[in-house]
Every structure is written in C-alpha cells, then in structure tokens.
C-alpha positions in Angstrom: -3.7 47.9 8.8 -3.5 44.2 7.4 -1.5 43.4 4.0 -4.7 41.3 3.0 -6.8 42.0 0.1 -10.7 42.3 1.4 -11.9 38.9 -0.6 -8.9 37.3 1.4 -10.0 38.7 4.7 -13.6 37.2 4.0 -12.6 33.5 2.8 -10.1 33.0 5.5 -6.9 32.7 3.3 -3.5 33.6 4.2 -0.3 33.8 2.1 -0.2 30.0 1.5 -3.9 30.0 0.4 -4.8 27.2 2.2 -6.1 29.0 4.9 -6.7 27.7 8.5 -7.9 24.3 7.4 -4.5 22.9 8.0 -4.1 24.5 11.3 -7.9 22.9 12.6 -6.7 19.4 10.8 -4.0 19.7 12.9 -5.6 20.5 16.2 -8.3 18.3 15.1 -6.5 15.1 14.9 -4.1 15.9 18.0 -7.4 16.1 20.1 -8.2 12.5 18.4 -5.2 11.4 19.5 -5.6 11.8 23.2 -8.1 9.3 23.7 -6.4 6.8 21.0 -3.2 7.0 22.9 -4.8 6.4 26.3 -6.5 3.5 25.2 -3.3 2.2 23.3 -1.2 2.9 26.7 -3.5 1.0 28.9 -3.9 -1.5 26.2 -0.1 -1.8 26.3 0.3 -2.1 30.0 -2.4 -4.6 29.5 -0.7 -6.6 27.8 2.9 -6.8 29.2 4.4 -10.1 29.9 1.9 -12.1 27.9 2.6 -14.3 24.6 2.5 -13.6 21.1 -0.8 -15.6 20.9 -2.6 -13.6 23.3 -1.8 -10.0 21.8 -2.8 -11.4 18.6 -5.7 -12.7 20.2 -6.1 -8.9 21.9 -6.5 -7.6 18.2 -8.7 -10.1 16.9 -11.2 -8.7 19.1 -13.5 -5.9 16.8 -13.1 -3.2 18.9 -9.5 -3.3 19.7 -8.9 -3.9 15.9 -10.9 -0.7 15.0 -9.3 1.4 18.1 -5.8 0.4 16.3 -6.6 0.9 12.9 -8.3 4.3 13.8 -4.8 5.2 15.9 -2.5 4.2 12.9 -4.4 6.3 10.6 -5.1 9.5 12.7 -1.4 9.1 13.8 -0.1 9.0 10.1 -2.1 12.1 9.1 -1.3 13.8 12.7 2.6 13.2 11.2 2.1 14.1 7.7 0.4 17.6 8.5 3.4 18.5 11.6 6.1 17.5 9.0 4.5 19.6 6.4 4.5 22.6 8.4 8.1 21.6 9.2 9.2 21.5 5.3 6.8 24.7 4.1 8.8 26.8 7.0 12.6 25.5 6.5 12.5 24.8 2.7 12.9 27.7 0.1 13.2 26.1 -3.1 10.0 25.3 -4.7 11.1 22.6 -6.4 12.5 20.9 -2.8 9.5 21.5 -1.4 7.3 19.8 -3.8 9.5 17.3 -4.0 9.8 16.7 0.2 5.8 17.3 0.3 5.0 14.8 -2.0 7.6 12.2 -0.1 6.3 13.2 3.2 2.7 12.5 1.9 3.9 9.0 -0.3 5.8 8.2 3.4 2.6 8.7 5.4 0.3 6.7 3.3 3.0 3.7 3.0 3.3 3.6 6.8 -1.0 3.3 7.6 -1.2 0.9 4.7 1.6 -1.2 5.9 0.2 -0.8 9.4 -3.2 -1.8 8.4 -2.5 -4.5 6.3 -0.5 -6.1 9.2 -3.5 -5.5 11.4 -5.6 -7.1 9.1 -3.6 -9.9 8.8 -3.7 -10.6 12.5 -7.4 -10.1 12.7 -8.3 -12.7 10.0 
C-alpha cells in the first residue's frame, strides 16, 4: 500500500514534488567526475616539480583547458546537488531552507565563475 496518489506514481513524483531528477543529476555528475578526476590526477602528477610557466603552458593547450573547465563545472554542480540534499534533510525551517538553498546555488555559481575566469586568464 502506497501513500502516493496514482498521478504521482505515474509522474514519478515523490514528496518533494521533484521526482527522481535530482537523484539522476547527482549520479550523472558523479559518473562524469570519474574520468575527469582520473585525468586531473594524472595531469597533477605530471606537473609535479614543474615551474609556474610550465603549468600555465599546460593549461594553454586547448584540450587541457576544456577538460579543466568541464571538471570545475561538473564538480560545482555535483557539490551543489549534494549540499542541497543535506539542507533538505537537516534544515526544518522553511525560511532557513530557502535561504540556504539560494546561498548554496549562489556559492556554486561564484566558485565555478571564479575558476573559469582564472582558467580563461591563463589560456589567453
């Protein structure tokens, strides 16, 4: 016996009315981070002991800049989704929850923008 209405079961909506979309976005970003993290670890290990100029030269190569940009964006999205779950689970006041969710989203965007601007400044 389910407490969901038949319409909710058909639409796949849970008690938060957002369905499984959040769950899948978090899983997709986690899977996307696997190859990007492997690339980042290999890149960092290859750059150990190099100068700042060599690191800047590494990120001036288009593929390295693109992969680093993807890593930053996907990691920030994944971070925001994960923190959203924590806020939804542990903050019970509706006003505080909305404020923290907005702050979470803004923080993720600011971090992603700052990283991408820094990466653009290195590549140009």
